[in-house]
PDB file of N, CA, C and O in Angstrom, chain B, residues numbered from 101:
ATOM      1  N   UNK B 101      22.379  93.656  35.270  1.00  0.00           N
ATOM      2  CA  UNK B 101      22.348  92.151  35.121  1.00  0.00           C
ATOM      3  C   UNK B 101      23.178  92.028  33.687  1.00  0.00           C
ATOM      4  O   UNK B 101      23.296  92.796  32.732  1.00  0.00           O
ATOM      5  N   UNK B 102      23.674  90.765  33.967  1.00  0.00           N
ATOM      6  CA  UNK B 102      24.515  90.250  33.067  1.00  0.00           C
ATOM      7  C   UNK B 102      23.834  89.093  32.099  1.00  0.00           C
ATOM      8  O   UNK B 102      23.042  88.332  32.655  1.00  0.00           O
ATOM      9  N   UNK B 103      24.037  88.947  30.981  1.00  0.00           N
ATOM     10  CA  UNK B 103      23.493  87.736  30.289  1.00  0.00           C
ATOM     11  C   UNK B 103      24.574  87.346  29.555  1.00  0.00           C
ATOM     12  O   UNK B 103      25.583  87.987  29.257  1.00  0.00           O
ATOM     13  N   UNK B 104      24.180  85.955  29.232  1.00  0.00           N
ATOM     14  CA  UNK B 104      24.992  84.929  28.532  1.00  0.00           C
ATOM     15  C   UNK B 104      24.001  84.147  27.718  1.00  0.00           C
ATOM     16  O   UNK B 104      22.879  83.784  28.069  1.00  0.00           O
ATOM     17  N   UNK B 105      24.750  83.905  26.304  1.00  0.00           N
ATOM     18  CA  UNK B 105      23.720  83.010  25.759  1.00  0.00           C
ATOM     19  C   UNK B 105      24.735  81.796  25.100  1.00  0.00           C
ATOM     20  O   UNK B 105      25.904  81.957  24.749  1.00  0.00           O
ATOM     21  N   UNK B 106      24.185  80.929  25.057  1.00  0.00           N
ATOM     22  CA  UNK B 106      25.051  79.400  24.780  1.00  0.00           C
ATOM     23  C   UNK B 106      24.139  78.452  24.388  1.00  0.00           C
ATOM     24  O   UNK B 106      22.926  78.662  24.384  1.00  0.00           O
ATOM     25  N   UNK B 107      24.764  77.201  23.987  1.00  0.00           N
ATOM     26  CA  UNK B 107      24.181  75.958  23.724  1.00  0.00           C
ATOM     27  C   UNK B 107      24.644  75.152  24.720  1.00  0.00           C
ATOM     28  O   UNK B 107      25.796  75.329  25.115  1.00  0.00           O
ATOM     29  N   UNK B 108      23.762  74.047  25.346  1.00  0.00           N
ATOM     30  CA  UNK B 108      23.986  73.095  26.419  1.00  0.00           C
ATOM     31  C   UNK B 108      24.874  71.975  25.529  1.00  0.00           C
ATOM     32  O   UNK B 108      24.352  71.565  24.492  1.00  0.00           O
ATOM     33  N   UNK B 109      26.176  71.481  25.901  1.00  0.00           N
ATOM     34  CA  UNK B 109      26.901  70.404  25.181  1.00  0.00           C
ATOM     35  C   UNK B 109      26.416  69.286  25.715  1.00  0.00           C
ATOM     36  O   UNK B 109      27.064  68.321  25.310  1.00  0.00           O
ATOM     37  N   UNK B 110      25.373  68.926  26.608  1.00  0.00           N
ATOM     38  CA  UNK B 110      24.933  67.766  27.108  1.00  0.00           C
ATOM     39  C   UNK B 110      23.402  67.589  26.510  1.00  0.00           C
ATOM     40  O   UNK B 110      23.176  66.576  25.848  1.00  0.00           O
ATOM     41  N   UNK B 111      22.475  68.431  26.702  1.00  0.00           N
ATOM     42  CA  UNK B 111      20.865  68.456  26.181  1.00  0.00           C
ATOM     43  C   UNK B 111      20.914  68.933  24.841  1.00  0.00           C
ATOM     44  O   UNK B 111      20.024  68.554  24.079  1.00  0.00           O
ATOM     45  N   UNK B 112      21.920  69.805  24.367  1.00  0.00           N
ATOM     46  CA  UNK B 112      22.081  70.467  22.998  1.00  0.00           C
ATOM     47  C   UNK B 112      20.777  71.616  22.888  1.00  0.00           C
ATOM     48  O   UNK B 112      20.309  71.916  21.789  1.00  0.00           O
ATOM     49  N   UNK B 113      20.331  72.132  24.006  1.00  0.00           N
ATOM     50  CA  UNK B 113      19.305  72.896  24.024  1.00  0.00           C
ATOM     51  C   UNK B 113      19.956  74.371  23.999  1.00  0.00           C
ATOM     52  O   UNK B 113      21.078  74.585  24.458  1.00  0.00           O
ATOM     53  N   UNK B 114      19.219  75.278  23.470  1.00  0.00           N
ATOM     54  CA  UNK B 114      19.654  76.837  23.483  1.00  0.00           C
ATOM     55  C   UNK B 114      19.639  77.277  24.812  1.00  0.00           C
ATOM     56  O   UNK B 114      18.667  76.823  25.416  1.00  0.00           O
ATOM     57  N   UNK B 115      20.451  78.084  25.571  1.00  0.00           N
ATOM     58  CA  UNK B 115      20.315  78.605  26.931  1.00  0.00           C
ATOM     59  C   UNK B 115      20.573  80.259  26.887  1.00  0.00           C
ATOM     60  O   UNK B 115      21.317  80.867  26.117  1.00  0.00           O
ATOM     61  N   UNK B 116      19.786  80.758  27.879  1.00  0.00           N
ATOM     62  CA  UNK B 116      19.885  82.234  28.151  1.00  0.00           C
ATOM     63  C   UNK B 116      20.281  82.025  29.658  1.00  0.00           C
ATOM     64  O   UNK B 116      19.615  81.269  30.365  1.00  0.00           O
ATOM     65  N   UNK B 117      21.332  82.678  30.124  1.00  0.00           N
ATOM     66  CA  UNK B 117      21.782  82.726  31.539  1.00  0.00           C
ATOM     67  C   UNK B 117      21.812  84.189  31.942  1.00  0.00           C
ATOM     68  O   UNK B 117      22.496  84.980  31.294  1.00  0.00           O
ATOM     69  N   UNK B 118      21.142  84.553  32.921  1.00  0.00           N
ATOM     70  CA  UNK B 118      21.320  85.873  33.277  1.00  0.00           C
ATOM     71  C   UNK B 118      21.717  85.797  34.987  1.00  0.00           C
ATOM     72  O   UNK B 118      21.397  84.859  35.717  1.00  0.00           O
ATOM     73  N   UNK B 119      22.407  86.893  35.372  1.00  0.00           N
ATOM     74  CA  UNK B 119      22.984  86.814  36.679  1.00  0.00           C
ATOM     75  C   UNK B 119      23.387  88.247  37.258  1.00  0.00           C
ATOM     76  O   UNK B 119      23.695  89.190  36.528  1.00  0.00           O
ATOM     77  N   UNK B 120      23.352  88.306  38.660  1.00  0.00           N
ATOM     78  CA  UNK B 120      23.737  89.680  39.104  1.00  0.00           C
ATOM     79  C   UNK B 120      24.535  89.513  40.238  1.00  0.00           C
ATOM     80  O   UNK B 120      24.351  88.498  40.910  1.00  0.00           O
ATOM     81  N   UNK B 121      25.451  90.380  40.602  1.00  0.00           N
ATOM     82  CA  UNK B 121      26.350  90.069  41.820  1.00  0.00           C
ATOM     83  C   UNK B 121      25.495  90.804  42.919  1.00  0.00           C
ATOM     84  O   UNK B 121      25.073  91.946  42.737  1.00  0.00           O
ATOM     85  N   UNK B 122      25.264  90.090  44.063  1.00  0.00           N
ATOM     86  CA  UNK B 122      24.591  90.893  45.303  1.00  0.00           C
ATOM     87  C   UNK B 122      25.513  90.507  46.546  1.00  0.00           C
ATOM     88  O   UNK B 122      26.346  89.606  46.451  1.00  0.00           O
ATOM     89  N   UNK B 123      25.363  91.072  47.451  1.00  0.00           N
ATOM     90  CA  UNK B 123      26.116  90.875  48.656  1.00  0.00           C
ATOM     91  C   UNK B 123      26.398  89.192  49.103  1.00  0.00           C
ATOM     92  O   UNK B 123      25.422  88.544  49.481  1.00  0.00           O
ATOM     93  N   UNK B 124      27.455  88.677  49.056  1.00  0.00           N
ATOM     94  CA  UNK B 124      27.330  87.377  49.665  1.00  0.00           C
ATOM     95  C   UNK B 124      27.536  86.428  48.367  1.00  0.00           C
ATOM     96  O   UNK B 124      28.102  85.351  48.556  1.00  0.00           O
ATOM     97  N   UNK B 125      27.189  86.705  47.304  1.00  0.00           N
ATOM     98  CA  UNK B 125      27.376  85.924  45.861  1.00  0.00           C
ATOM     99  C   UNK B 125      26.772  86.631  44.921  1.00  0.00           C
ATOM    100  O   UNK B 125      26.500  87.830  44.863  1.00  0.00           O
ATOM    101  N   UNK B 126      26.501  85.312  43.825  1.00  0.00           N
ATOM    102  CA  UNK B 126      25.764  85.896  42.601  1.00  0.00           C
ATOM    103  C   UNK B 126      24.449  85.052  42.525  1.00  0.00           C
ATOM    104  O   UNK B 126      24.493  83.872  42.873  1.00  0.00           O
ATOM    105  N   UNK B 127      23.367  85.567  42.117  1.00  0.00           N
ATOM    106  CA  UNK B 127      21.930  85.155  41.827  1.00  0.00           C
ATOM    107  C   UNK B 127      21.800  85.145  40.395  1.00  0.00           C
ATOM    108  O   UNK B 127      22.449  85.881  39.652  1.00  0.00           O
ATOM    109  N   UNK B 128      20.921  84.269  40.009  1.00  0.00           N
ATOM    110  CA  UNK B 128      20.761  84.337  38.554  1.00  0.00           C
ATOM    111  C   UNK B 128      19.649  83.297  38.020  1.00  0.00           C
ATOM    112  O   UNK B 128      19.116  82.685  38.946  1.00  0.00           O
ATOM    113  N   UNK B 129      19.201  82.975  36.789  1.00  0.00           N
ATOM    114  CA  UNK B 129      18.584  81.772  36.189  1.00  0.00           C
ATOM    115  C   UNK B 129      19.130  81.563  34.909  1.00  0.00           C
ATOM    116  O   UNK B 129      19.516  82.405  34.099  1.00  0.00           O
ATOM    117  N   UNK B 130      19.114  80.238  34.821  1.00  0.00           N
ATOM    118  CA  UNK B 130      19.106  79.497  33.318  1.00  0.00           C
ATOM    119  C   UNK B 130      17.693  79.391  32.864  1.00  0.00           C
ATOM    120  O   UNK B 130      16.721  79.210  33.597  1.00  0.00           O
ATOM    121  N   UNK B 131      17.692  79.526  31.540  1.00  0.00           N
ATOM    122  CA  UNK B 131      16.458  79.435  30.775  1.00  0.00           C
ATOM    123  C   UNK B 131      16.790  78.455  29.512  1.00  0.00           C
ATOM    124  O   UNK B 131      17.599  78.862  28.677  1.00  0.00           O
ATOM    125  N   UNK B 132      16.214  77.234  29.360  1.00  0.00           N
ATOM    126  CA  UNK B 132      16.453  76.568  28.200  1.00  0.00           C
ATOM    127  C   UNK B 132      15.341  76.154  27.186  1.00  0.00           C
ATOM    128  O   UNK B 132      14.219  75.785  27.534  1.00  0.00           O
ATOM    129  N   UNK B 133      15.799  76.261  25.813  1.00  0.00           N
ATOM    130  CA  UNK B 133      14.529  75.804  25.117  1.00  0.00           C
ATOM    131  C   UNK B 133      15.353  74.835  23.934  1.00  0.00           C
ATOM    132  O   UNK B 133      16.519  75.063  23.609  1.00  0.00           O
ATOM    133  N   UNK B 134      14.677  73.925  23.465  1.00  0.00           N
ATOM    134  CA  UNK B 134      14.926  72.951  22.351  1.00  0.00           C
ATOM    135  C   UNK B 134      14.464  73.607  20.740  1.00  0.00           C
ATOM    136  O   UNK B 134      13.360  74.097  20.501  1.00  0.00           O
ATOM    137  N   UNK B 135      15.406  73.496  19.914  1.00  0.00           N
ATOM    138  CA  UNK B 135      15.258  73.855  18.568  1.00  0.00           C
ATOM    139  C   UNK B 135      13.586  73.569  18.203  1.00  0.00           C
ATOM    140  O   UNK B 135      12.909  74.386  17.579  1.00  0.00           O
ATOM    141  N   UNK B 136      13.159  72.499  18.618  1.00  0.00           N
ATOM    142  CA  UNK B 136      11.614  72.289  18.309  1.00  0.00           C
ATOM    143  C   UNK B 136      10.524  72.735  19.283  1.00  0.00           C
ATOM    144  O   UNK B 136       9.344  72.420  19.132  1.00  0.00           O
ATOM    145  N   UNK B 137      10.981  73.491  20.298  1.00  0.00           N
ATOM    146  CA  UNK B 137      10.423  74.125  21.157  1.00  0.00           C
ATOM    147  C   UNK B 137       9.502  73.132  22.314  1.00  0.00           C
ATOM    148  O   UNK B 137       8.735  73.556  23.179  1.00  0.00           O
ATOM    149  N   UNK B 138       9.817  71.849  22.044  1.00  0.00           N
ATOM    150  CA  UNK B 138       9.510  70.833  23.028  1.00  0.00           C
ATOM    151  C   UNK B 138       9.829  70.912  24.465  1.00  0.00           C
ATOM    152  O   UNK B 138       9.149  70.400  25.354  1.00  0.00           O
ATOM    153  N   UNK B 139      10.794  71.517  24.610  1.00  0.00           N
ATOM    154  CA  UNK B 139      11.872  71.613  25.787  1.00  0.00           C
ATOM    155  C   UNK B 139      11.673  73.452  26.124  1.00  0.00           C
ATOM    156  O   UNK B 139      12.216  74.196  25.307  1.00  0.00           O
ATOM    157  N   UNK B 140      11.142  73.902  26.943  1.00  0.00           N
ATOM    158  CA  UNK B 140      11.063  75.375  27.441  1.00  0.00           C
ATOM    159  C   UNK B 140      11.012  75.226  28.925  1.00  0.00           C
ATOM    160  O   UNK B 140       9.887  75.034  29.386  1.00  0.00           O
ATOM    161  N   UNK B 141      12.045  75.277  29.792  1.00  0.00           N
ATOM    162  CA  UNK B 141      12.078  75.347  31.072  1.00  0.00           C
ATOM    163  C   UNK B 141      13.331  76.103  31.691  1.00  0.00           C
ATOM    164  O   UNK B 141      14.334  76.341  31.018  1.00  0.00           O
ATOM    165  N   UNK B 142      13.199  76.455  32.998  1.00  0.00           N
ATOM    166  CA  UNK B 142      14.409  77.131  33.760  1.00  0.00           C
ATOM    167  C   UNK B 142      14.587  76.774  35.121  1.00  0.00           C
ATOM    168  O   UNK B 142      13.917  75.923  35.707  1.00  0.00           O
ATOM    169  N   UNK B 143      15.481  77.427  35.595  1.00  0.00           N
ATOM    170  CA  UNK B 143      15.554  77.247  37.091  1.00  0.00           C
ATOM    171  C   UNK B 143      16.546  78.319  37.562  1.00  0.00           C
ATOM    172  O   UNK B 143      17.467  78.733  36.859  1.00  0.00           O
ATOM    173  N   UNK B 144      16.270  78.757  38.873  1.00  0.00           N
ATOM    174  CA  UNK B 144      17.127  79.823  39.410  1.00  0.00           C
ATOM    175  C   UNK B 144      18.455  78.996  39.715  1.00  0.00           C
ATOM    176  O   UNK B 144      18.586  77.792  39.495  1.00  0.00           O
ATOM    177  N   UNK B 145      19.401  79.831  40.251  1.00  0.00           N
ATOM    178  CA  UNK B 145      20.815  79.633  40.903  1.00  0.00           C
ATOM    179  C   UNK B 145      21.132  80.685  41.967  1.00  0.00           C
ATOM    180  O   UNK B 145      20.659  81.820  42.027  1.00  0.00           O
ATOM    181  N   UNK B 146      21.980  80.139  42.764  1.00  0.00           N
ATOM    182  CA  UNK B 146      22.715  80.986  43.674  1.00  0.00           C
ATOM    183  C   UNK B 146      24.010  80.570  44.008  1.00  0.00           C
ATOM    184  O   UNK B 146      24.119  79.474  44.557  1.00  0.00           O
ATOM    185  N   UNK B 147      25.283  81.417  43.720  1.00  0.00           N
ATOM    186  CA  UNK B 147      26.567  80.981  43.881  1.00  0.00           C
ATOM    187  C   UNK B 147      26.968  81.802  44.979  1.00  0.00           C
ATOM    188  O   UNK B 147      27.134  83.013  44.837  1.00  0.00           O
ATOM    189  N   UNK B 148      27.138  81.187  46.110  1.00  0.00           N
ATOM    190  CA  UNK B 148      27.811  81.792  47.223  1.00  0.00           C
ATOM    191  C   UNK B 148      29.092  82.190  47.323  1.00  0.00           C
ATOM    192  O   UNK B 148      29.829  81.626  46.515  1.00  0.00           O
ATOM    193  N   UNK B 149      29.570  82.908  47.980  1.00  0.00           N
ATOM    194  CA  UNK B 149      31.083  83.470  48.123  1.00  0.00           C
ATOM    195  C   UNK B 149      31.639  84.678  47.422  1.00  0.00           C
ATOM    196  O   UNK B 149      31.103  85.782  47.328  1.00  0.00           O
ATOM    197  N   UNK B 150      32.848  84.274  46.926  1.00  0.00           N
ATOM    198  CA  UNK B 150      33.524  85.667  46.086  1.00  0.00           C
ATOM    199  C   UNK B 150      33.054  85.582  44.658  1.00  0.00           C
ATOM    200  O   UNK B 150      33.390  84.604  43.990  1.00  0.00           O
ATOM    201  N   UNK B 151      32.349  86.474  44.167  1.00  0.00           N
ATOM    202  CA  UNK B 151      31.695  86.840  43.095  1.00  0.00           C
ATOM    203  C   UNK B 151      32.774  87.175  42.010  1.00  0.00           C
ATOM    204  O   UNK B 151      32.514  87.241  40.808  1.00  0.00           O
ATOM    205  N   UNK B 152      33.831  87.349  42.477  1.00  0.00           N
ATOM    206  CA  UNK B 152      34.900  87.677  41.482  1.00  0.00           C
ATOM    207  C   UNK B 152      35.854  86.266  41.149  1.00  0.00           C
ATOM    208  O   UNK B 152      36.926  86.318  40.547  1.00  0.00           O
ATOM    209  N   UNK B 153      35.388  85.334  41.536  1.00  0.00           N
ATOM    210  CA  UNK B 153      36.325  84.092  41.203  1.00  0.00           C
ATOM    211  C   UNK B 153      35.882  83.675  39.697  1.00  0.00           C
ATOM    212  O   UNK B 153      34.730  83.801  39.283  1.00  0.00           O
ATOM    213  N   UNK B 154      36.834  83.223  39.030  1.00  0.00           N
ATOM    214  CA  UNK B 154      36.469  82.906  37.710  1.00  0.00           C
ATOM    215  C   UNK B 154      36.785  81.677  37.433  1.00  0.00           C
ATOM    216  O   UNK B 154      37.500  81.172  38.298  1.00  0.00           O
ATOM    217  N   UNK B 155      36.522  80.997  36.550  1.00  0.00           N
ATOM    218  CA  UNK B 155      35.290  81.130  35.795  1.00  0.00           C
ATOM    219  C   UNK B 155      34.134  80.872  36.587  1.00  0.00           C
ATOM    220  O   UNK B 155      34.284  80.073  37.512  1.00  0.00           O
ATOM    221  N   UNK B 156      32.979  81.398  36.409  1.00  0.00           N
ATOM    222  CA  UNK B 156      31.573  81.345  37.060  1.00  0.00           C
ATOM    223  C   UNK B 156      31.292  80.023  36.316  1.00  0.00           C
ATOM    224  O   UNK B 156      31.614  79.885  35.136  1.00  0.00           O
ATOM    225  N   UNK B 157      30.749  79.154  36.956  1.00  0.00           N
ATOM    226  CA  UNK B 157      30.035  77.883  36.526  1.00  0.00           C
ATOM    227  C   UNK B 157      28.616  77.532  37.163  1.00  0.00           C
ATOM    228  O   UNK B 157      28.404  77.344  38.361  1.00  0.00           O
ATOM    229  N   UNK B 158      27.863  77.489  36.324  1.00  0.00           N
ATOM    230  CA  UNK B 158      26.316  77.060  36.859  1.00  0.00           C
ATOM    231  C   UNK B 158      26.194  75.758  36.130  1.00  0.00           C
ATOM    232  O   UNK B 158      27.070  75.189  35.478  1.00  0.00           O
ATOM    233  N   UNK B 159      24.725  75.311  36.389  1.00  0.00           N
ATOM    234  CA  UNK B 159      24.375  74.223  35.885  1.00  0.00           C
ATOM    235  C   UNK B 159      23.087  74.289  34.746  1.00  0.00           C
ATOM    236  O   UNK B 159      22.064  74.930  34.986  1.00  0.00           O
ATOM    237  N   UNK B 160      23.255  73.682  33.730  1.00  0.00           N
ATOM    238  CA  UNK B 160      22.043  73.658  32.878  1.00  0.00           C
ATOM    239  C   UNK B 160      21.076  73.093  33.731  1.00  0.00           C
ATOM    240  O   UNK B 160      21.412  72.545  34.781  1.00  0.00           O
ATOM    241  N   UNK B 161      19.642  73.198  33.288  1.00  0.00           N
ATOM    242  CA  UNK B 161      18.534  72.403  33.834  1.00  0.00           C
ATOM    243  C   UNK B 161      18.821  70.981  33.626  1.00  0.00           C
ATOM    244  O   UNK B 161      18.167  70.259  34.379  1.00  0.00           O
ATOM    245  N   UNK B 162      19.703  70.298  32.727  1.00  0.00           N
ATOM    246  CA  UNK B 162      19.742  68.839  32.655  1.00  0.00           C
ATOM    247  C   UNK B 162      20.746  68.535  33.622  1.00  0.00           C
ATOM    248  O   UNK B 162      20.752  67.358  33.981  1.00  0.00           O
ATOM    249  N   UNK B 163      21.616  69.305  34.148  1.00  0.00           N
ATOM    250  CA  UNK B 163      22.731  68.986  35.203  1.00  0.00           C
ATOM    251  C   UNK B 163      23.900  69.276  34.615  1.00  0.00           C
ATOM    252  O   UNK B 163      24.823  69.228  35.429  1.00  0.00           O
ATOM    253  N   UNK B 164      24.245  69.570  33.480  1.00  0.00           N
ATOM    254  CA  UNK B 164      25.705  69.540  32.997  1.00  0.00           C
ATOM    255  C   UNK B 164      26.029  70.984  33.297  1.00  0.00           C
ATOM    256  O   UNK B 164      25.277  71.955  33.207  1.00  0.00           O
ATOM    257  N   UNK B 165      27.625  70.924  33.769  1.00  0.00           N
ATOM    258  CA  UNK B 165      28.093  72.197  34.044  1.00  0.00           C
ATOM    259  C   UNK B 165      28.285  73.039  32.870  1.00  0.00           C
ATOM    260  O   UNK B 165      28.538  72.663  31.725  1.00  0.00           O
ATOM    261  N   UNK B 166      28.107  74.408  33.367  1.00  0.00           N
ATOM    262  CA  UNK B 166      28.313  75.620  32.132  1.00  0.00           C
ATOM    263  C   UNK B 166      29.408  76.460  32.707  1.00  0.00           C
ATOM    264  O   UNK B 166      29.097  77.063  33.733  1.00  0.00           O
ATOM    265  N   UNK B 167      30.494  76.607  32.307  1.00  0.00           N
ATOM    266  CA  UNK B 167      31.354  77.632  32.547  1.00  0.00           C
ATOM    267  C   UNK B 167      31.184  78.754  31.872  1.00  0.00           C
ATOM    268  O   UNK B 167      31.210  78.679  30.644  1.00  0.00           O
ATOM    269  N   UNK B 168      30.990  79.927  32.453  1.00  0.00           N
ATOM    270  CA  UNK B 168      30.552  81.100  31.628  1.00  0.00           C
ATOM    271  C   UNK B 168      31.762  82.066  31.197  1.00  0.00           C
ATOM    272  O   UNK B 168      32.721  82.055  31.969  1.00  0.00           O
ATOM    273  N   UNK B 169      31.836  82.773  30.244  1.00  0.00           N
ATOM    274  CA  UNK B 169      33.015  83.475  29.973  1.00  0.00           C
ATOM    275  C   UNK B 169      33.173  84.666  30.792  1.00  0.00           C
ATOM    276  O   UNK B 169      32.190  85.177  31.329  1.00  0.00           O
ATOM    277  N   UNK B 170      34.445  85.183  30.935  1.00  0.00           N
ATOM    278  CA  UNK B 170      34.641  86.190  32.002  1.00  0.00           C
ATOM    279  C   UNK B 170      33.604  87.400  31.655  1.00  0.00           C
ATOM    280  O   UNK B 170      32.913  87.893  32.546  1.00  0.00           O
ATOM    281  N   UNK B 171      33.537  87.862  30.260  1.00  0.00           N
ATOM    282  CA  UNK B 171      32.929  88.913  29.949  1.00  0.00           C
ATOM    283  C   UNK B 171      31.439  88.600  29.576  1.00  0.00           C
ATOM    284  O   UNK B 171      31.320  87.748  28.695  1.00  0.00           O
ATOM    285  N   UNK B 172      30.355  89.096  30.047  1.00  0.00           N
ATOM    286  CA  UNK B 172      29.161  88.849  29.635  1.00  0.00           C
ATOM    287  C   UNK B 172      28.689  89.060  28.137  1.00  0.00           C
ATOM    288  O   UNK B 172      29.352  89.877  27.499  1.00  0.00           O
ATOM    289  N   UNK B 173      27.674  88.459  27.512  1.00  0.00           N
ATOM    290  CA  UNK B 173      27.335  88.958  26.213  1.00  0.00           C
ATOM    291  C   UNK B 173      26.597  90.075  26.162  1.00  0.00           C
ATOM    292  O   UNK B 173      26.355  90.573  25.063  1.00  0.00           O
ATOM    293  N   UNK B 174      26.185  90.572  27.174  1.00  0.00           N
ATOM    294  CA  UNK B 174      25.195  91.802  27.187  1.00  0.00           C
ATOM    295  C   UNK B 174      25.222  92.307  28.461  1.00  0.00           C
ATOM    296  O   UNK B 174      25.357  91.491  29.373  1.00  0.00           O
ATOM    297  N   UNK B 175      25.122  93.507  28.733  1.00  0.00           N
ATOM    298  CA  UNK B 175      24.958  94.010  30.176  1.00  0.00           C
ATOM    299  C   UNK B 175      23.747  95.015  30.344  1.00  0.00           C
ATOM    300  O   UNK B 175      23.864  96.051  29.690  1.00  0.00           O
ATOM    301  N   UNK B 176      22.675  94.892  31.062  1.00  0.00           N
ATOM    302  CA  UNK B 176      21.637  95.830  31.274  1.00  0.00           C
ATOM    303  C   UNK B 176      21.575  96.416  32.903  1.00  0.00           C
ATOM    304  O   UNK B 176      22.004  95.845  33.906  1.00  0.00           O
ATOM    305  N   UNK B 177      21.129  97.287  32.838  1.00  0.00           N
ATOM    306  CA  UNK B 177      20.918  98.191  34.110  1.00  0.00           C
ATOM    307  C   UNK B 177      19.642  97.806  34.660  1.00  0.00           C
ATOM    308  O   UNK B 177      18.685  97.834  33.886  1.00  0.00           O
ATOM    309  N   UNK B 178      19.437  97.425  35.949  1.00  0.00           N
ATOM    310  CA  UNK B 178      18.255  97.137  36.673  1.00  0.00           C
ATOM    311  C   UNK B 178      17.234  98.278  36.543  1.00  0.00           C
ATOM    312  O   UNK B 178      16.034  98.007  36.574  1.00  0.00           O
ATOM    313  N   UNK B 179      17.753  99.819  36.368  1.00  0.00           N
ATOM    314  CA  UNK B 179      16.934 100.675  36.674  1.00  0.00           C
ATOM    315  C   UNK B 179      16.982 101.383  35.279  1.00  0.00           C
ATOM    316  O   UNK B 179      16.585 102.548  35.236  1.00  0.00           O
ATOM    317  N   UNK B 180      17.397 100.832  34.225  1.00  0.00           N
ATOM    318  CA  UNK B 180      17.636 101.549  32.970  1.00  0.00           C
ATOM    319  C   UNK B 180      17.115 100.491  31.804  1.00  0.00           C
ATOM    320  O   UNK B 180      17.154  99.263  31.879  1.00  0.00           O
ATOM    321  N   UNK B 181      16.607 101.312  30.684  1.00  0.00           N
ATOM    322  CA  UNK B 181      16.397 100.394  29.522  1.00  0.00           C
ATOM    323  C   UNK B 181      17.483 100.419  28.758  1.00  0.00           C
ATOM    324  O   UNK B 181      17.248 100.049  27.608  1.00  0.00           O
ATOM    325  N   UNK B 182      18.523 100.700  28.958  1.00  0.00           N
ATOM    326  CA  UNK B 182      19.802 100.663  28.550  1.00  0.00           C
ATOM    327  C   UNK B 182      20.185  99.087  27.964  1.00  0.00           C
ATOM    328  O   UNK B 182      19.990  98.378  28.951  1.00  0.00           O
ATOM    329  N   UNK B 183      20.534  98.398  27.093  1.00  0.00           N
ATOM    330  CA  UNK B 183      21.228  97.106  27.103  1.00  0.00           C
ATOM    331  C   UNK B 183      22.374  97.164  25.985  1.00  0.00           C
ATOM    332  O   UNK B 183      22.170  97.338  24.783  1.00  0.00           O
ATOM    333  N   UNK B 184      23.442  97.010  26.517  1.00  0.00           N
ATOM    334  CA  UNK B 184      24.850  97.210  25.814  1.00  0.00           C
ATOM    335  C   UNK B 184      25.190  95.796  25.444  1.00  0.00           C
ATOM    336  O   UNK B 184      25.444  95.008  26.354  1.00  0.00           O
ATOM    337  N   UNK B 185      25.224  95.340  24.003  1.00  0.00           N
ATOM    338  CA  UNK B 185      25.642  94.026  23.506  1.00  0.00           C
ATOM    339  C   UNK B 185      26.981  94.290  22.910  1.00  0.00           C
ATOM    340  O   UNK B 185      27.353  95.322  22.351  1.00  0.00           O
ATOM    341  N   UNK B 186      27.729  93.045  23.147  1.00  0.00           N
ATOM    342  CA  UNK B 186      29.237  93.245  22.696  1.00  0.00           C
ATOM    343  C   UNK B 186      29.091  92.299  21.575  1.00  0.00           C
ATOM    344  O   UNK B 186      28.856  91.098  21.703  1.00  0.00           O
ATOM    345  N   UNK B 187      29.297  93.137  20.113  1.00  0.00           N
ATOM    346  CA  UNK B 187      29.090  92.541  19.039  1.00  0.00           C
ATOM    347  C   UNK B 187      30.339  91.858  18.397  1.00  0.00           C
ATOM    348  O   UNK B 187      30.145  91.021  17.515  1.00  0.00           O
ATOM    349  N   UNK B 188      31.512  92.144  18.759  1.00  0.00           N
ATOM    350  CA  UNK B 188      32.914  91.536  18.622  1.00  0.00           C
ATOM    351  C   UNK B 188      33.512  90.973  19.468  1.00  0.00           C
ATOM    352  O   UNK B 188      33.136  91.313  20.590  1.00  0.00           O
ATOM    353  N   UNK B 189      34.327  90.216  19.455  1.00  0.00           N
ATOM    354  CA  UNK B 189      35.312  89.664  20.510  1.00  0.00           C
ATOM    355  C   UNK B 189      36.494  90.559  20.823  1.00  0.00           C
ATOM    356  O   UNK B 189      37.066  91.212  19.950  1.00  0.00           O
ATOM    357  N   UNK B 190      36.868  90.565  22.219  1.00  0.00           N
ATOM    358  CA  UNK B 190      37.706  91.586  22.644  1.00  0.00           C
ATOM    359  C   UNK B 190      39.304  90.762  22.144  1.00  0.00           C
ATOM    360  O   UNK B 190      40.379  91.329  22.338  1.00  0.00           O
TER     361      UNK B 190
END
């Protein structure tokens, strides 16, 4: 599972995006919440086709496009408690 954290430039909410590569594409979800916690929702997404295409672009719950960086902020194994977090930029 790959993880990204960001802020939406449109609705200004905090975002957590997680995704994984599956045969035929990418499956994941976007979770958003506002600083005052009045917004707390999310939605799944599916991107069909070549998972190696860059950049990966998903939509915030508000509809704004979100291009994700090439390298995830964190990577965790589905069958492992290990979570590797990138602390510095490459």
